[in-house]
C-alpha positions in Angstrom: 79.2 107.1 85.6 80.6 104.5 83.3 81.0 104.4 80.4 81.1 108.2 79.7 81.9 109.7 76.4 83.5 113.1 76.4 86.2 115.0 74.6 89.6 115.5 76.0 90.4 119.1 76.9 92.4 121.1 79.5 90.2 119.7 82.3 90.7 116.0 81.4 93.3 113.8 83.0 94.8 111.1 80.8 96.4 108.3 82.9 98.1 105.2 81.7 97.3 102.3 84.0 99.4 99.1 84.3 100.2 96.5 87.0 102.5 93.5 87.5 105.2 94.2 84.9 107.6 91.8 86.7 110.8 93.1 85.1 113.5 90.5 85.2 111.2 87.4 85.1 113.2 84.5 83.5 115.9 87.0 82.5 118.4 84.2 82.1 116.1 82.2 79.7 117.6 82.2 76.2 114.2 82.6 74.6 112.0 84.5 77.1 114.7 86.5 78.9 113.9 89.8 77.3 110.1 89.5 77.2 109.5 91.7 80.2 111.8 94.5 79.0 110.3 94.6 75.5 106.8 94.8 76.9 107.8 97.5 79.4 109.1 99.6 76.5 105.9 99.1 74.7 103.9 100.3 77.7 106.1 103.5 78.0 105.9 104.0 74.3 102.1 104.0 74.5 102.3 106.6 77.2 104.4 108.9 75.1 102.3 108.6 72.0 99.1 109.1 73.9 100.6 112.1 75.6 99.3 111.0 79.0 99.5 113.2 82.1 101.1 110.4 84.2 101.6 106.7 84.4 100.1 104.7 87.3 101.7 101.4 88.2 99.9 99.0 90.6 102.9 97.1 92.1 105.4 94.4 91.2 107.3 96.5 88.7 110.2 94.1 89.5 109.9 90.3 89.7 112.7 89.9 92.3 113.0 91.7 95.6 116.7 92.2 94.8 116.7 92.6 91.0 119.9 92.0 89.0 122.1 94.8 87.6 120.8 94.0 84.1 117.2 94.4 85.2 117.8 97.7 87.1 119.9 99.0 84.2 117.2 98.1 81.6 114.5 99.8 83.8 116.5 103.0 84.2 117.3 103.0 80.5 113.6 102.8 79.5 112.4 105.3 82.1 115.0 107.8 81.0 114.2 107.2 77.3 110.5 107.6 77.5 109.7 109.7 80.6 112.3 112.5 80.4 111.9 115.5 78.0 110.7 119.0 77.5 107.0 118.5 77.3 105.4 120.4 80.2 103.4 118.6 82.9 99.9 120.0 82.9 98.7 119.2 86.4 99.7 120.4 89.8 99.9 118.8 93.3 97.9 120.4 96.1 98.7 118.1 99.0 101.6 118.2 101.4 104.3 116.2 99.5 106.3 115.8 102.7 103.4 113.6 103.9 102.9 111.8 100.6 106.6 110.9 100.2 107.6 110.9 103.8 109.9 107.9 103.4 112.0 109.6 100.7 115.1 111.7 101.1 113.6 113.9 98.4 110.0 114.4 99.5 108.6 116.0 96.4 107.3 114.8 93.1 110.1 114.3 90.5 108.8 116.7 87.8 109.1 119.6 90.3 112.8 118.9 90.9 114.8 121.8 89.3 117.6 119.4 88.4 115.4 117.1 86.4 113.5 117.4 83.2 110.5 115.0 83.5 107.8 114.9 80.8 105.8 111.9 82.0 105.7 111.4 85.8 105.4 107.8 87.0 103.6 107.0 90.2 103.9 103.5 91.7 103.2 101.5 94.8 105.3 98.5 95.7 104.0 94.9 95.3 104.8 91.7 97.2 107.7 90.9 94.9 109.5 94.3 95.3 108.5 95.3 98.8 110.8 97.1 101.2 113.2 94.8 103.2 116.5 95.0 105.1 117.5 97.1 108.1 116.7 100.3 106.2 113.5 98.9 104.8 114.4 99.8 101.2 113.2 98.4 97.9 114.1 98.7 94.2 111.5 101.4 93.8 113.4 103.6 96.3 116.4 103.4 94.0 114.3 104.7 91.1 112.8 107.3 93.3 116.2 108.5 94.5 117.3 108.7 90.8 114.3 110.9 90.1 112.7 108.6 87.6 109.7 107.4 89.6 107.5 108.5 92.5 107.1 105.8 95.1 104.0 106.3 97.2 101.5 104.3 99.3 104.1 103.0 101.8 103.2 102.2 105.4 105.6 100.9 108.0 103.3 100.6 111.0 101.8 97.3 112.0 99.4 99.1 114.4 97.6 101.7 112.3 97.5 102.7 108.7 96.5 106.2 107.6 96.3 106.5 103.8 96.8 110.1 102.9 96.0 110.9 99.2 98.1 112.8 96.7 95.8 115.6 95.6 96.1 116.5 91.9 94.4 119.2 89.9 94.2 119.8 86.2 91.9 122.7 85.2 88.6 122.1 87.0 89.2 118.3 87.6 90.6 117.2 90.9 91.8 113.7 91.7 92.6 112.3 95.1 95.1 109.5 94.4 95.2 106.9 97.2 97.8 104.1 97.3 98.6 101.2 99.6 101.6 99.0 98.9 101.5 95.2 99.4 101.0 94.1 103.0 100.6 90.4 104.2 96.9 89.7 103.5 96.1 88.2 106.9 97.6 91.2 108.7 95.8 93.8 106.5 92.5 91.8 106.8 92.8 91.9 110.6 93.6 95.6 110.5 90.5 96.3 108.4 88.4 94.3 110.8 89.8 96.2 113.8 89.2 99.5 112.1 92.9 100.3 112.0 92.9 101.4 108.4 91.8 105.0 107.7 91.5 106.7 104.3 91.9 110.5 104.9 89.8 112.9 102.8 90.3 116.5 101.9 88.6 118.9 104.3 87.5 121.3 101.6 84.9 120.2 99.0 85.4 116.5 99.7 82.6 115.6 97.3 84.2 117.4 94.3 87.2 115.0 94.2 87.5 111.9 91.9 88.8 109.3 94.4 91.2 106.8 92.8 92.6 104.0 94.9 95.4 101.6 93.8 96.0 98.5 95.9 98.1 95.3 95.6 96.5 92.4 97.5 94.7 89.1 96.9 91.3 89.9 95.5 90.0 86.3 95.2 89.6 84.3 98.4 92.4 81.9 99.2 91.5 81.2 102.8 89.5 82.7 105.7 91.6 85.9 105.9 94.1 85.5 103.0 92.5 88.1 100.8 90.9 91.6 101.0 87.1 91.6 100.5 85.9 94.5 98.4 83.4 95.6 101.0 86.3 96.5 103.3 87.1 99.5 101.1 85.4 102.8 101.7 82.3 103.6 99.6 83.4 107.1 98.8 86.0 105.7 96.3 85.1 106.1 92.7 87.6 103.7 91.0 89.9 100.9 92.4 92.9 99.8 90.4 93.6 96.3 91.7 97.1 94.9 91.3 98.5 91.5 92.2 95.9 89.4 90.3 97.3 88.4 86.9 94.2 87.7 84.9 93.3 90.7 82.8 89.9 92.2 83.8 90.6 95.8 83.0 87.1 96.8 82.0 85.7 98.5 85.2 83.3 96.2 87.1 80.8 97.8 89.5 80.5 96.6 93.1 76.8 97.1 93.7 77.2 97.1 97.5 79.9 99.7 97.7 78.9 101.6 94.5 82.5 101.9 93.2 84.2 100.4 90.1 87.1 98.0 90.1 89.6 97.7 87.3 92.0 94.7 87.3 94.6 95.3 84.6 96.4 92.0 85.2 100.0 91.3 84.4 101.9 92.2 81.3 103.9 89.0 81.1 103.0 85.3 81.6 104.5 84.1 84.9 102.6 80.9 85.5 101.1 78.4 83.1 97.5 78.6 84.2 94.2 79.6 82.5 94.1 83.1 84.0 97.4 84.0 82.3 96.1 83.0 78.9 93.6 85.9 78.7 94.7 88.6 76.3 97.0 91.2 78.0 96.0 94.8 78.1 96.8 98.1 79.7 94.4 100.9 80.2 94.1 104.6 79.3 92.0 106.2 81.9 90.2 109.5 81.1 88.9 111.5 84.1 87.0 114.8 83.8 85.2 116.1 86.9 83.6 113.0 88.5 83.2 111.2 85.2 85.6 108.7 83.6 86.1 106.2 80.8 88.6 103.4 80.5 90.2 102.7 77.1 91.6 99.2 76.6 95.0 99.0 74.8 96.1 95.5 73.7 99.8 94.8 74.2 101.3 93.6 71.0 104.7 92.4 72.2 103.4 89.9 74.7 104.3 86.3 73.9 101.1 84.4 73.0 100.1 81.7 75.5 97.7 78.8 74.8 96.6 76.2 77.3 94.3 73.2 77.0 93.1 70.4 79.3 92.6 66.7 78.5 90.8 64.2 80.7 91.7 60.7 79.4 88.8 59.1 81.2 86.4 61.2 79.0 87.6 59.3 75.9 86.8 55.6 76.5 86.4 55.1 72.8 90.0 56.2 72.2 91.9 55.0 75.3 91.6 51.7 77.1 94.0 51.4 80.1 94.2 47.6 79.5 95.5 48.1 76.0 99.3 47.5 76.0 99.7 50.3 73.4 97.6 52.8 75.1 100.6 55.0 76.1 101.6 55.4 72.5 98.0 56.3 71.6 97.9 59.0 74.3 101.2 60.4 73.1 100.0 60.6 69.5 96.8 62.3 70.7 98.8 64.9 72.7 101.0 65.6 69.7 97.9 66.3 67.7 96.6 68.7 70.3 99.9 70.5 70.5 100.0 70.9 66.7 96.6 72.4 66.7 97.6 75.0 69.4 100.7 75.8 67.4 98.6 76.4 64.3 96.3 78.7 66.2 99.3 80.6 67.7 100.8 81.0 64.2 97.6 82.5 62.8 97.4 85.0 65.6 101.0 86.0 65.0 100.5 86.7 61.3 98.4 89.7 62.1 100.9 91.1 64.6 104.6 91.1 63.5 105.7 92.6 66.9 104.7 89.4 68.7 107.5 87.0 69.5 107.8 84.0 67.2 107.8 81.1 69.6 104.5 80.8 71.6 104.1 79.3 75.1 102.1 76.1 75.0 100.6 74.1 77.9 98.7 70.8 77.7 97.5 69.5 81.0 96.6 65.8 81.0 94.5 64.1 83.7 95.6 60.5 83.6 93.3 59.2 86.4 91.6 55.9 85.7 94.5 53.5 85.4 96.5 55.3 82.7 100.3 55.8 82.9 102.1 59.0 81.7 104.7 58.9 79.0 108.1 60.5 79.0 107.7 64.3 79.1 111.4 64.9 78.3 111.3 62.8 75.2 108.1 64.4 74.1 109.5 67.9 74.6 112.5 67.2 72.3 110.2 67.3 69.3 109.4 71.0 70.0 112.7 72.4 71.1 112.8 74.9 68.2 109.1 75.6 68.0 107.9 76.7 71.4 109.3 79.0 74.1 108.8 76.5 76.9 109.7 73.0 75.6 110.3 71.6 79.1 106.8 72.6 80.3 104.6 71.6 77.4 103.0 68.6 79.1 101.8 68.5 82.6 100.4 65.2 83.9 98.2 65.3 87.0 95.7 63.0 88.6 92.7 64.1 90.7 93.4 63.0 94.2 90.7 60.9 95.9 89.9 62.1 99.4 90.6 59.2 101.8 90.9 59.3 105.5 93.7 57.3 107.0 94.2 56.8 110.7 96.9 55.2 112.8 99.6 55.5 110.3 103.2 56.8 110.5 103.7 60.5 110.1 104.7 61.3 106.5 105.2 65.0 105.9 105.0 64.8 102.2 101.7 63.1 102.3 100.2 65.2 105.0 100.7 68.5 103.2 98.6 68.6 100.0 100.1 70.3 97.0 98.2 73.3 95.8 96.6 73.7 92.4 98.8 74.8 89.5 99.1 78.6 89.4 98.3 79.1 93.0 100.6 80.2 95.8 101.8 78.3 98.8 103.4 80.2 101.6 105.8 79.0 104.3 103.3 80.0 107.0 100.7 77.7 105.4 103.2 74.9 105.2 104.1 75.1 108.8 100.5 75.4 109.9 99.5 72.3 107.9 102.3 70.3 109.3 101.5 71.0 113.0 97.7 70.5 112.4 98.4 66.9 111.5 101.6 66.2 113.4 101.9 63.9 116.4 101.9 65.3 119.9 105.5 64.5 120.5 106.6 66.9 117.7 104.2 69.7 118.5 105.6 73.2 119.4 105.8 73.9 123.1 107.2 77.5 123.1 107.2 79.0 119.6 104.1 79.6 117.6 103.3 78.4 114.1 102.9 81.9 112.8 106.2 83.2 114.2 108.0 80.1 113.0 106.6 80.3 109.5 107.3 84.1 109.1 110.9 83.6 110.3 111.6 80.9 107.7 110.0 83.1 105.0 112.1 86.0 105.9 115.2 83.8 105.7 114.1 82.3 102.3 112.6 85.3 100.6 114.6 88.2 101.9 117.9 86.7 102.9 117.6 87.7 106.5 120.1 85.3 107.8 119.5 86.1 111.5 115.7 86.0 111.3 115.3 82.5 112.8 118.0 83.1 115.5 116.5 86.4 116.6 112.9 85.0 116.8 114.1 82.2 119.0 116.0 84.6 121.3 113.1 87.0 121.4 110.6 84.3 122.4 113.1 83.1 125.0 113.4 86.5 126.5 109.7 87.1 126.5 109.0 83.8 128.2 111.6 84.4 130.8 110.1 87.8 131.7 106.6 86.1 131.9 107.9 83.4 134.2 109.8 85.9 136.3 106.7 88.0 136.8 104.7 84.9 137.8 107.5 83.9 140.2 107.4 80.4 138.8 109.3 77.8 140.8 112.0 75.7 139.1 109.8 72.6 138.9 109.5 71.1 135.4 105.7 70.4 135.6 105.0 74.0 136.7 107.3 75.4 134.0 105.6 73.3 131.3 102.1 74.4 132.4 103.0 78.1 132.6 104.7 78.1 129.2 101.7 76.3 127.7 99.3 79.0 129.1 101.6 81.8 127.9 101.8 80.3 124.4 98.1 79.9 124.1 97.5 83.5 125.2 99.9 84.7 122.5 98.2 82.6 119.8 94.9 84.2 120.7 96.3 87.7 120.6 97.2 87.8 116.9 97.8 91.6 116.9 100.4 91.3 119.7 102.0 88.3 118.0 102.4 90.4 114.8 104.2 93.0 116.8 106.5 90.4 118.3 107.4 89.0 114.9 107.9 92.4 113.5 110.2 93.4 116.4 112.2 90.2 116.1 112.7 90.8 112.3 113.8 94.4 113.0 116.4 93.1 115.4 117.6 90.6 112.8 118.0 93.5 110.4 119.8 95.6 113.0 122.1 92.7 113.7 123.0 92.4 110.1 123.7 96.1 109.8 125.9 95.9 112.9 127.8 93.1 111.2 128.3 95.1 108.1 129.6 98.0 110.2 132.1 95.7 111.8 133.3 94.5 108.4 133.6 98.1 107.1 135.4 99.2 110.3 137.9 96.3 110.1 138.9 97.3 106.6 139.9 100.9 107.5 143.4 102.2 107.3 146.1 99.9 108.7 147.3 102.6 111.0 144.0 102.7 112.8 144.2 101.0 116.2 141.0 100.5 118.2 141.6 99.8 121.9 139.2 99.3 124.7 140.0 100.9 128.1 138.7 100.0 131.5 136.6 103.2 131.6 134.8 102.6 128.3 131.0 102.4 128.3 130.0 98.7 128.2 126.9 99.7 126.3 129.0 101.0 123.4 128.3 98.1 121.0 131.0 98.9 118.4 133.9 99.6 120.8 133.2 96.6 123.0 133.0 94.2 120.1 136.2 95.6 118.6 138.1 95.8 121.9 140.7 93.3 120.9 142.1 95.4 118.0 141.6 95.7 114.3 143.0 92.3 113.2 140.9 90.2 115.5 137.8 92.3 114.9 138.1 91.6 111.2 138.3 87.8 111.8 135.2 87.8 114.0 133.2 90.1 111.8 133.8 88.0 108.8 133.4 84.7 110.5 130.2 85.6 112.2 128.3 86.0 109.0 128.6 82.3 108.1 128.5 80.8 111.6 125.7 79.6 113.7 124.7 81.4 116.9 126.7 79.1 119.2 129.9 79.5 117.2 129.4 83.2 117.0 128.8 83.7 120.7 131.7 81.5 121.8 134.1 83.3 119.5 133.3 86.6 121.2 133.5 85.2 124.7 136.7 83.5 123.9 138.3 87.0 123.2 137.8 88.0 126.8 134.5 89.9 126.6 131.9 89.4 129.2 128.5 88.1 128.3 126.9 91.5 128.8 129.5 93.1 126.5 129.0 90.4 124.0 125.2 90.9 123.9 125.4 94.7 123.7 128.2 94.6 121.2 126.3 93.1 118.4 122.7 94.3 119.1 120.8 97.3 120.2 118.9 95.5 122.9 119.9 93.9 126.2 119.6 90.3 127.2 117.0 89.7 129.9 118.6 88.3 133.1 116.6 86.8 135.9 116.9 88.8 139.2 118.7 87.2 142.1 115.6 87.5 144.4 114.2 84.3 142.7 116.9 81.8 143.8 114.9 78.8 142.7 115.2 79.9 139.1 118.6 81.6 139.2 120.6 79.1 141.1 119.5 75.9 139.6 119.2 77.3 136.1 116.6 74.7 135.4 114.2 77.2 134.0 116.6 78.4 131.3 117.8 74.9 130.6 114.2 73.8 130.2 113.4 76.7 127.9 116.5 76.2 125.9 115.7 72.5 125.5 112.3 73.5 124.0 114.0 76.1 121.7 116.8 73.8 120.5 114.3 71.1 119.5 112.0 73.6 117.7 114.8 75.6 116.1 116.1 72.4 114.6 112.9 72.1 112.7 113.6 75.4 110.8 116.2 73.9 108.4 113.8 71.0 108.0 111.0 73.2 106.8 113.4 75.2 104.6 114.8 72.0 103.0 111.3 70.7 102.4 110.3 74.1 101.0 113.2 74.0 98.5 112.6 70.4 97.6 109.0 71.0 96.8 109.7 74.1 94.7 112.5 73.5 92.1 112.9 77.2 91.5 114.5 77.5 94.9 117.2 74.9 94.3 119.8 77.6 93.7 119.2 79.2 97.0 121.6 76.8 98.8 124.5 78.2 96.8 124.1 82.0 97.1 120.7 82.8 98.6 117.3 83.4 97.2 117.1 85.5 94.0 113.3 85.7 93.7 110.2 85.9 95.7 109.6 82.2 95.1 107.2 81.7 98.0 105.1 84.5 96.8 104.7 83.4 93.2 105.8 79.8 92.6 104.7 77.7 89.7 103.4 74.3 90.9 103.1 70.9 89.3 99.8 70.1 90.9 97.9 66.8 91.6 94.9 68.9 92.5 92.2 70.6 90.5 94.0 72.3 87.6 91.0 74.5 86.6 91.8 77.4 89.0 92.7 80.8 87.8 96.2 82.3 88.3 96.9 84.4 91.3 100.3 85.9 92.1 
């Protein structure tokens, strides 16, 4: 099966395979700002020169969820330059394209559009950096798809069941079933695989005659009990898996002996973290498929900036360094300079044979100073290499292996309780929240919200700028708990309320699938709320002659009319103010305009607030139940900004978020300065 040597002919597919291009990474850096765009042009140029049938991208085409105008413009420019032309496409699509591209307004492949002239079709799934977000669940790939320059496939919106329908391609006598699955949170997808909720559909006719190609964008290496996708979860009828998301280049197909399929991991085309996995030579692949046979041709990328990394353990050189020597710091600095010079010489020799490679290399020297040594000034050291390396501020990284010690009966210190991950690995908000509450005192434990819901709400707020995510999750949990207590006919006694809420919370924690649905629904409500706010702003800026009035016979469920009932001028003030206010200020401003609480709730959202029926007077009259729940929620919701501020303080790349919002998927691919084991591979 592999490797197979055969000649290319009218029955042979030629497919250019690449993943994790990360367009726009460090685009504002004066030295490395254009690296991703230059390499992307090289990838497309290879596709044109090799006369491939199509390009297959395995996710993370863009580095940011909301790429800048410069990044989008550069991408459009490159795709138009290399992928449009008169060369005919030699393969045909046999499957129902309305199913393959069901999310698109133009549900057909771009080269069959009579208004476009496509010579090289591009098929791509989305990754975790450029996944769909917002009320309409759109991503940057959808913009390219609408422009007719790319075919976005492998998208699933359901959290209950995933049916992966292949794109069926035929060229001569060779038939390919192309399966794709865009990035999904690993824990959720892991659970769906375990519960048999992921199905890969197969052609009914001659199912054994198809070459089954699957492209996926998930964690391949294990980062926790369920924070990855084991290879054995995939169906054994697959012939080749193109695995995106992992940045280390392992493009040569590796056979899984248990499932009997091959896995190709192309890796990233740009260095995004200073870890050993990124130092491996970058390649793309030219996949040849004929019948059920294939071969993968490795193509080295020449425009990738060279990256060299080395580790030093000072304690391993007792003959050179003595911590009791007053001049030991100067000796360490001289030793590090010697190592950096050697790496620069190696990088220069490599560049001499490749004039297309950028002049300044990326250099990383990691120094373990455990054993009584002290680090020297990194900034002063970096000044010597300002004009020689591409990353002068990151040349030296001091770390110290942490000794595991158990400490008891000490004051709670959040910074000490949460261990920092190894360099090049990823820490997510959910993990941060979970670690905190695993070690927190009883008095600060959650009593109503769950750690998962809390973490995902903060991550939505940080990564995708869903400003109402936290508020909506709190309200959703409040409503659900009220309904539960109403059904149980709980008396307004504090002890009984506490016990019932505790039981309800534990039952939700055990039912992870139901909790996923709850969080998903709360996030959808947050997006709908934001869209309603945008509609209000748009409506308030209409013609001055437009006068919106509310009569006594109007439908109270008409959200827009009830919210704008006081006229255009006041609606404008409320719509604009609401976007920057907290929930209390926003709610009071609406009620202050004369709207009832029911009108206020229905005016800004598509759902109705849950009210407790009058037949339970012990709850309704005293309002102690709602007061008790609100007390829990106020305490817990106040922790949200705390987690966010801690998240920002631990990750310097997020420091600009407080000014204008997150500009990158920082929680999904943050570079860390680690005090842990530095010898881990890079994973995005």
